[in-house]
N, C-alpha and C positions, 0 to 999 in steps of 0.2 A: 688557595682557596679551591673548595671543592668543585669540580665542574658539574655542572648539574644538566641532566637531558630532561626537555619537557615531556610529559608523558599524555597523549591525547587520547582520552576515554570519554566520551561524549552520552551524555544521558540528557535529552531533550524532554522534558515533561512541562506540559503547558497546560496553565488551569483557566478557565472560563467556566463560571457558574452564572448562568442567566438567570434573572429574577424579575423580569417585566410583563405584565400582562395589557392585554389592549385596553381594559377600562380604567386601570388604576396603577400608576407606576409604584413600583416598590410595595404594593400590597405583601407580595411576598416578600418577607425580610430574612436575608441571610444574616443571622445574629452570630454563627460561629464558622470559622472556615481554616481548617488545619492541613498543612503540608507536610507529612513526616516523612523524610528519605534518609535510610540507612545505607551506607556504602561500606561494605565489609570486603576487603581485597578484591577488588574490581565489581564484585556483584551487588546490584543496587536492587534495593527493596522499598517501595515506595507506597505510602497509604494516604490517600486525600480523603478528609473527611469534610462535609458541609451539612451544617445543620440548618435548617429554615423553618419559619413559622408563617402561618398565613393570618395577616392582620386585618383582611377584609371581614365583613359579614356574610359572605357566600363562598361557595367552592371556588378554588382558583388551582391555576396549573402551574407547578412547581418544575423547573428545568435545571438538569445537572450535566456539565458539557466539561469535559476534561480532554485536553491534548497530551497525548503520550508518545514516546518514542515509537517509531515503525520496527525498532528491533526488538521492542519490549512484548511480553507476553502477560495478559490479564491473568491474574490467578484468582481472585474473588471480587464480589460486588453484593452489595446487599441495599435494602432500601427498610428503614425502619419507621412505620407512622402508627403515632400514637402508642407506642409500645409493642406493637406488632411487627415482627421481620419477616421481610420478604426476600429470600436469599436467590442468589445466582446459583444455578446447578449446571455444571459443566458436562456434555455428553459428546459422543460421537456426530460428527457434523450429520451425516445422511438422517441419523435416528432422530436428532433433535430437528431436522428440518421437516420431516414426516409427521413428527409429533406437533409440531406447529401448523404445517398443512391441514391437519384432520380436527384441528381445534378451531373454536368460531372465533374468526378475528374481524375486529372492527378497527379503523383508523390505520395509521402507518404499520405497513410491513415490510417495509425497508430495514436493513441492519443498523443495529445501534452503533456500528463503528465504520466510520468511512476515512479514507485517506485525504488530509487537508494541505500538503504542502511536502517537499523534498525530504523532511526529516521526522515528519509528524502525523499522527492519525488521531481522530476525535471520536472519543466515546460521547453519546448522547443520548439521555432518557429523561422523559418527562412523565409526572403522574398528578392527577388532580387529588387535591387535600380540601378537607371540610374548613371551615369558618374556624379559626382560632385553633386548627391542628398545627402539629409539628411534624417534620419528617427529617430523618436524618439520611444520607447517603453516603455511603462509603465503599471505595474503589482501590483495589490493591493491584499492584502491576510489578514486574520484576525484569530483570535485564541483566546480562552479563556486557560489561563495558568493553567497548573496543576502542585499542589505541590509534590514533591516526595524526599525523604530522606531529608527533612529540606533544600534544598536550592532552591533558585529562579536565575535562569541562563537563560541570552539571549546569543544564540551562533549565530554569522553570520560570513558564510565560505565565505572568500574573495579571488577569482581567475579570475581578468580580463584578464590575459594572455599578457597583454601590458600596456605601461605607459599610463595613463591617465590625460589629463591635468587639468580637473576639476574634483577631487574625493574627495566624503565626505559622512561620515556617521554620521546620527544624532541619538542618541539615548534620547527620552524624558521619564522621568518617574514621574507620580503623584500617590502617594499613601497616602490617606487621614488619615492612621493609623498611618504614620509618617516612614520615612526611618531611621534604626538604623546602617545599614550597608552597603557599597557601595564599588565596587573595579572592575579594568578592568585588562584584560589578553590577551596576544595574543601569538601565536606560531610563529610569523615571525617579531614580534617587534625587533628594533635595537635602538642604542641611538638616531640616527638622527631622525627615525619615532616618538620616544617618545615626541619629541619636537613638533609633529604635534597634539598631543593629549591633549585635556584640559577638565577640569570636575568641573562642577559648582553643588553645593548641598545646600539646605538648609533643614528644619524639614520635608518635604512632598514631594519637589519636587528635581529632578535631571536632568541634561543635559550633556550628554557625546558628545564631537564632536572630530572627527578624520578627519583631513585634510590633508594629505601630498602634499607636491609640488611634481612637476616631479622629482626634482634632489633627493628629500628624496625617492622617489620610487625606486630608481636605487640600482641594485645591487653593482655597482660600477661605478665611473662617465666615464668610458670609453665605458660600455656596456649600450645599450638600452634596458635591460631586467629589468622585475620588480621584486621587493621583495614581493609583495603583493601575498601571495600565502599560504593561512592558515585559522587558526581561529581567530576571534575577540570575547571577552567574557565579557560580564558585568554580574558582580553577585551584589544581594544585598539582604537584610533583612528587615522586617517590625518589628515595635513594637506591642507588643501583651499585652494585659492585662489578669487577671484572672476573665474573664466575660462571659456572655452568645454568646461571638462573636462580629462582627463588622458587623451593617447593613447600607447599602449605598443606596440611593433613588434619582433618575433622572427621571422626566417628568411621573410620576406615575408608574413607575417600581421599585422593589427593588431587592438587590442581599444582601443575609445573608452568611458570611463567618464565619466558626468555627473552629479553631484548638486549643483545650486545651492543656495546657502544665502542666507540672509536677505531671503527673498522674501515679500512680503504672501500671504496666505491669502485663498482665494476664499470668498466666503459660499456655504451649502452650502442646497440644497431637498432634504431628504431625507424620504422616506416610509418608515416602517418598516411591514412586512407581517408580523404575527405571528399563528401557528398556536396556536388555543386548542381543538383537538379534544379527545376524550377521552382520547386516549394521553398527551397532555401533562400530565395530571393528576399531582399530588404533587410529587414533586422537582424535576421540569424545570420547571414553570410559576412556583414560588418562585424557581428560580435566573434565570428569565427577568425576572422582577419587579425582582428584584435588580440584576441587569446594566441594564436599562432606567432604573433611577432613577438609577443612577451615570452613565450615558449621557447622561440630561438634564441632568445637572449641568456635563458637559463641552461642551454646546452653546454656541456664541458667540452674542452679542447680535443679531449681523447673519445668521444662520441662520434659515431657516424649515423647519418640520418637520410632520409628521402621522403619525396611526397608523392603519391597517387591520388588523382582527382577522378570524379566519374559522375557522369550524367547518364545520357543513353550512350555516350562513348566513355571509354578509358584512356586517360593520358597519365605518362609519366613525367614529372617535372626533368630528372635525369635517367638516363638508362642504368645508372647503378648508384647505389647510396655514397656518399660522400662525407669526408672526415669534418668536424663541425670547426674549422678554421674560420676565423674573422671574415676572410673573403668569401667563402662558401655561403656564412651565414648572412652576410651582405647581401649576397646572390638570391639567396632563397627568400629574404624579406622582401626583396622587389617581387619576386614571384608571386608571394603571396596577396601583396597588395594590389595585383591585377585578377584575384579571384571572383569572377562573376557566376551566377546561377541561371540555368536554363536546362530543359530537357528531362529526360526520364531518370531511372535510377538502376543502375546495373551492378548490384553489389556482387553478385559472384564474380565476375569478371575482374572487377576491382581487386577484391581480396586474394584471387589466384595470381594477378598481377604482383602485388605486395610479396606472397610468398616466394614468387620467382626471383625477385629482386633479392630477397634474403639470400635464397639457394643459389644466386652467382655472384654474391659479394666476395669480394678479393680483399687481401691485405687487411683484415679485422684483427683487432687484438686477440691472442691467443685464448684468453680467457676473458669472455665478454657476454653480455646477455642481449638477446634478440628479441625485439617484440613487434607488435603490430598496433596501432591504436585507430580503431575504425569510428569515424563521427557520420552519422546519417539521421535523417528526421522523417525519413519514409519507409514505404514497402518496396521490394524489389518490383520493377515495374517494364525493366527493359533487360533482353537476355534471359537466363535462366531465372523464373520467377517462382518455382516452386520451393517454398523454404525448406523442406524436408531435404531436397535434392540439394541445395546450396551447403546445409550444414553438414552433409554428408561429404560434398566436394572438398569443402575446406578443412575437415577433420582429416582426411586422407594426405592433402597436400601439405598441411601443416605437420603431421605425423609425430606430434609431442616435442619438434626442434624450436619452436618458439611460443612466446605467450600471444594471445589475442584478447585486447580489452576492446569492448564494444560500449560506446557511447550513444544514448539514443535521444535525440535534441528533438523534445516536445512531446504530443500525445498521438501522433499519427504513426509511429514506430509501434512495431510489434515487438513489447518488452520481451514476451516470452521467446520470440526467436533469436534476439540478441542474447539473451542471458544463455540460452541453452549452447548457442555458438561458442560464447567466451567460455563457459564452464567446461565445456567439452575441449577446449585447447590451451587449459592452465591460466585463465584470465579471470576477469570479473565484467559484469554489464553496469552501467549506471545511467540513469536517466539525467538529462540535463533540461531543467525547466525553463519555459520562457519567460524568464524574468528580466529585469534591468541588469541584474548581476550573472547573466548567464557566461559572459566571459570569464568571470572570475571562477564560476564553477569548473570551466575547462581548464584554468590555469591550475585550480586547487587539485584537480583528481591527476594531472601531470605530474604536479609536486609530490603526490604519494607514491607513484612509481618510477621518479626520477633516479632515486638513489639507491639501487639494489646492492645490498653490500654481502649477503650469503646467495647460494644456491645448492639445491640438492640435500636439503636438510633432514636428517633422519633422527628422531628421538627416541632412544632405545630403552627399554624395560624388562625387567625379569619376566619371561612370558610365565612361569608357573605360579608367580607371585602376583599379577597383575590382571585383571579383567574388564571388560567395558571400556577399553582404552579407545578414547576419542582419536581423530585424526593425528597420526605422528609422523606423518613424512609431507614435506613441503618443498615447493620447486623454488621457489624465490621467498627473499626476505628483504624488504625495503626498510632503510632507516626510518626511524619514527613510528614503527609499528610494533607488534608483538605477538610472538607465538604462546598460545596456551593449549596444555594437554592434560586430558584428566582422566581418572579411572578409580577403579576398587581395589584395595589391597586387600591379602589374605591375611586372617586374622593373626597368624603365628609370625609373620615378618618384623624382625625388630630392625633391620636396616634396609632402606629403600635405594639401591643404585641406580644410578642415571647415567647414559652414555650418549653425548651428542656428537654425531659427525655432520661436517658440511664443508663446502667448497669456500674458499673466500677469493679475493683477486689475487692474493699473494701464494698461498698453500692451500692444502688440505689440512681441515682442523678436525681434532679429537678433543672433546672437553668429557670431563668425569666428575661425578658429584654423588654423595652419599647422604641420605637425611636420615637421622634418626627418629623411628616413628613415634616413640614416646615424647621426646623433646619438642619435636615438631606439634602434637596434639596438645602439649602444655601450653603452647602461645594462645590458644584461643580460650582457656579456662577461665571462669570468672569474668566474663565481658558480660556485663548486663544487659547490654541494648543489642547484642549481636544474637540473631537467632540460630541456634545450634547447629542445624543440618544444612548450613547454607552451601558448604562444598559439594554436598549430594545434589541439592538442588541446582547448583552451578555446572556439576557432570550432567544432569538431564537436560538442562536448558541446552548446553553445547551440542550434546549428541544428538537432541532433536533437530537443530538448527543443521547441523551436517548431514543428517539423513535426507531432510527435505532438500537441500542443496544437491546433494549426491543424485537424489531421484530425478532432477531435471534433465539430468544428461543420461539417466540409465534408460535401458530397453523395457517395453511395456511389463515381462513378467518380475524381473528385478525391481523396476518401480513400486510396483504393488507390495513386494516383499519390504523395500525400505521404507514405505508409507505405513504399512502395517506395525511395522517397529515403532515408527515416531508416534502413530497413533496411541499404542500401548502405553509408552512413557508419558503422552500429553495427558492421558486419562488417569494414570498412576500418579502425577505430581500435579493436576490441576492446572493445567496451563491452556489458555484458550489460544490455539495454533491455526495455520489452514485446514486442519482437520478434524477440528472441534470447534464445538458453539456453547456458548454459555445461554441456558434459557433463563430469561428474566420473567417472574410473574409479577402480578400487579393485584390491587383490591377488586372485588367484584365488583360490576357494573363498569369496569374499565377496558381497555383493552387488555385481554387476559394474558397475553404471551408475547414476549420480542424476543429477538435472537441476537445474540453480539457474537458476529463472526470477524475473523481475523483475514483482511483484505491484504492483497498482495500487490506489489509495484504492478504486476501485469493486469492486476483489475481496474488500475488507474489510468485508463485511457480511453480513446472513442472506441466503437466496435472497430475491430480488425477486418479489413477487406481480404486478408489471405491467412490461410490456416498454415499448420505445419505439417501438410502434406496429407496422407492416407489415414494416418493414425488419427489426425483430428476427424477426420469424416465418420470414422468407425466409433469413436467416443461418443460423436452427436448422434447416432442413432441412424445415420443415413446410409443407404445401401451403398455398399463399394462399387464404385465405377472405374472400368478399366481406363488405363491411361490411353489418351489420344493424341495425335500429334498437334492439335490445336490446345497448347498447355491452358490458355485462358478458359476454354471449357472444363478441363479437367480440376479446376480450382473452383471453391465457392467464391463468388466475389459479392461485397457487401456495401456496394456504392450508393444505396439510397434506404430510405425508410419505406414501410409500407403504410398505406393510409390507415389501415386497421388491422389489430393482430389481436388473434384470441387462440386460447386452447381447446379442442373440443372436449367437451365433458367426458370423464373415465377413459380417456384414450392419451396416448404420449404422441398427440400430433398438433401440430400449430398450422393455423391457416392464416395467411396474408391475403387481405381483400384490397381491391380498388375500386373503387367508383366512379363514374363519371356524373357529376353533380350540376355540370352547366345546364341542362335542361330544365331544372328546378332549383330556387335559391336554398331551399332547405330539405334535408336527407332526412327521413325516418328511419333511426337506425334501430331502435328497440322499443318495445313494450310489452310488458307483463301485467295484466290486469290484476292477478292474484299478488303480485307484489307491490300494485300501486306504483309502478315505477314506468316512464317513457323518457327515451332521450332522444333529440334530434341534434344534426349536424350542419353545418354550413362549411362548404370548402371556401379557399381563398380566391380573390379575383385573380392574382399574379402568382400564386403557388398551388399545386395541385396537391394539398392537404389540408386537413381541416382548422380552421383558425377561430372556431367557435362551437360551443356547445350549449344546449338547453336540458336541463335534467331536471324533470317535473316529478313531483311526490304527490300522492293521495293523502296520506295520513303519515305525518301530518300534512296539511297543504302547503307545500313550498315550491319555490323555483329557484334553481342555481343556474346562472348565466356565468358561463367561463368563456373567455375570450384570451387573446394574447396580450391584453392590456391589463385586465382585472379581472375579479371573481365578484359576483354580485349575489348575496341571498334575499330573496323575498319571502317574506312570513307574516300572516295578518297584516296586510298593508303596509308593513314596514319593510326597508331595505336596508342591509348591511353591505358596505363596500370593504372587500378585503384585496388590497393590492399585492401584486406578485413580490414587492422589493422587501416584505418582510414574513415571518413565520409567524401564524396567528391562528387562532381558533375560536368558530362561533357555534352555538347550540340553539336550536329549535324543537323545543317538544320530544328530545331525544334523538333528534336527527344532528348528526357531528359532521361540521366542515371545517378541514383542518388544511392550512395551506404551510407546505414548506417551502420556503424562501427559493424563488426563482427554479423551484425543481417540478413540483407537484401540487394537486389539489385532490382530496378524500373526501368522499360523502358517505357517510356509513349512519347504518338503521338497524337497531337489534332484529334479528331474524329476516334481515334483508340483504340482498348483493350488495357488496361494496363496489362503489363507483370510483375509478382513478383515472386522473389526466394528468399527464406529463406534459411539460413544459419544454419545448425541445427548440435550441435557440441557434443551432447551426444545421444547414446553411442560412436559412430563414428562420424565422420566428414560425412555429406552429405547434398544433397540441396532438397528444396520442391518447387516445381513449381504451382502458380496458378494464376488466371487473374480477374481482376476487369473491370467494365463496361463491361460485356460481352453481353449485348444488342447490343452493335457494331458488334457482329459477323453476317455474312451472312448465307444463308441457304446453301451456297457452303463450308462452313468449313468442313474438315475431318482431317483423321488421327486417332491413337488409343484414343487420349485424345478429339480430334476435334469432332468426330461425336457424343460424348455426348451433343454438344450445338446445334445440329439440328435435329439427327435424332433417339432420345431417349424419350421413355415414357412407364409409368407403364401398364401393361395389367391388365384388369378386367376380372375373368372368374368364374362367378356364379357355373359351374358345377365342377369346382376343388377346393375340401378342402384344404386351406392352413394354414398352422401356423402362429400365429402371427409374428413370425419374419422371414418371408419368402415371396418373392413376384416375381412376373414374371416381366422383364422388356426387353422390345423391343428395340432393337439398330440395325439401318441398315437394318431393315427387319428380323432379327434374334431374337428369343427369349431366355432370359437368366433367369436363377434361381438366384435372389440374397437374401442374408442374412442379417439380421440385427445385427453390430458388434458395438463395442466401440474401437475408435481408437486415439490416442494422435494426437493431431492436431498442425502443423507446421505452420498454417498461423496466421501472428503477430496480425491482428485484433483481433483474436477470445479469448474468455476467457481461464482460466486454467483448465475449465472442461473437460473430455473425450468428444470427438465428436460422435454423433450416426449417423452411414452410413450405406448405403446398400452397401456390399462389393461385388465386381465382379473380376474375374481373366480374363485376356483379351491376346490372342497371337497375336505377330506382324505380 
């Protein structure tokens, strides 16, 4: 019986199409929903099409939401409304943002894409459609699938929230190596729904079709509620021979897959560096203990291991690493059970201690793999706390000898810091999400790196016949993963020779293979559902990913070169990457333009209290400050939000305002008679932040009351209550009030400043006010906040010697000394970095 190796390639595509309005449930009807996924030799091309009709007798808002893998790149999006197509256009990110900033923007201006979980990000767009009108949304994305833990898994999360007349999922798989195993699974499947599932398979192809009728979708015959709420999963494996891998060629581009099997595992020397600072107290330290106890049981007898724990102080479990004998593992388990949390976070000394333990290790197996696994949930607050200095210290100490893996627990860590440190030292970074399964996430990561079977792998191709080669040297190869190399071959080449050199536990390996170009090209001929240039797009995708990864740990000049190369490819192949944006246009009379950006894991966290050193300050436009002995002064701290935050008109300067509102219950923030707009604010009784705003419009006569409890729109003696607990929109004579669930409320009116209020939940509930389209303010704008939009400018005085972090600001004829500070940014459009601003205290 042939032995199978499960292939782990994950595509997570989760689909949610929302179709509810405030006034009438299902007035917006999804009458067709089709998910079409073509997986061609690891490269997945997915198209999601949703067709919607407005059954109401007035305009309604249709919303399209799709969850797609973080590792996927959006390649196309379009809306077709009553036959007119509104396409998405991919542009260089800064250019798209500039175009967006200069356009008149009403309503939401946050990006269309946001991270929603550890593997998914959400694409969200809404459009208003007239009574009886139809809209078709179509989104396309592509991804090169990654093998993990020996499984190839395609996950589609289905949640249409209503019965759909024409619902269909198609999954086409073509694997030239041969499909050895195929199965489907679902969290919502019933006996009736099973009848809607068909599966056809031959040697190299498979087609899975899920097409339930409306009756099959129902929870029960009496209720018009859908069963389709959960995961739809396809798993399969491919056949593998004991060769130098599999080479595939299409239109002059090749891809080489290499995943050896039945190889002996290297002994490991692993040092676990565990954060036990105060912030780890409670559930985090419990889950860490639980995971470490399971990991200890997975150590092989020939492995060596050790523990370094750290808070403000660094402690070694033992002075040297120990072999994983039953006695030593039992002793370590007793130690792990005593782990408790308190104190600060000295990451620098903890990692240097771990390197020292490996440097001094004796009696290790001659051929073994040494690694350090760091788990932390916060910023460095003890010892050396400048993250750039820490990165330099660790890279110098490791010096290429060991692999460093960095796990960031939760959202208080600086992921950029951990990622750069890991990539600079032959490892990877991973965020551990604070969920009930955090212990399983930790164990899962360890399993990925627990079985190294090759090291120093070199994939060699003829230099004069191959160009644009992707990464072809790899430090380690772990069982259950896969090496992928791609490139372009010259036209005159008949045979593509390949040579693989690597070290295994027992010996040095050399594997050779020759691929007949014409024979390999023939494999993909006459494949009707395969898009012909998929290997070229696979090459572009892989090249962009590797350029972006390389830029993270590169020096500034090299970083610019790498990003420029990645940008050129992103535009050439129409990928939405961190360097590009998709501009989405809408019909006249609505939000004219929105941007779909590609978020990164570093964007998915609270504002960081610590930058990555001087390079951060220069990129932020802050004057470089000489290092001083007090390290805390030499770094921007962002441990609090400002009460108010604004950007000075026509200046790249941000002002942070704080006001003492205790003298009067209501603070007059802004009035503009020409705009017909007044904003009042109220500070909290127990919190020095705003908890209430009153936004008054003259035309139309309307009052918007925003508090941390609710939003109330009053107009023509009528009041509409909009809770924070759901997204909703209400309109009064052209004034649109949009609530984004538990995030923000936006008030927009044609040719008028847009008012936005962020709802901030941490540490206590409060509200953050800011404005968009501020060029609409007249020179008559006034108030504590308003005066800065018309009567504020910096004063230059060459006779007075000023510090680099101090300036004079003239406001309404009075001069104020302002200081450069770093604050958390409550604006939804901002990045997660601290915002450098000029801080000023004002009196009502």
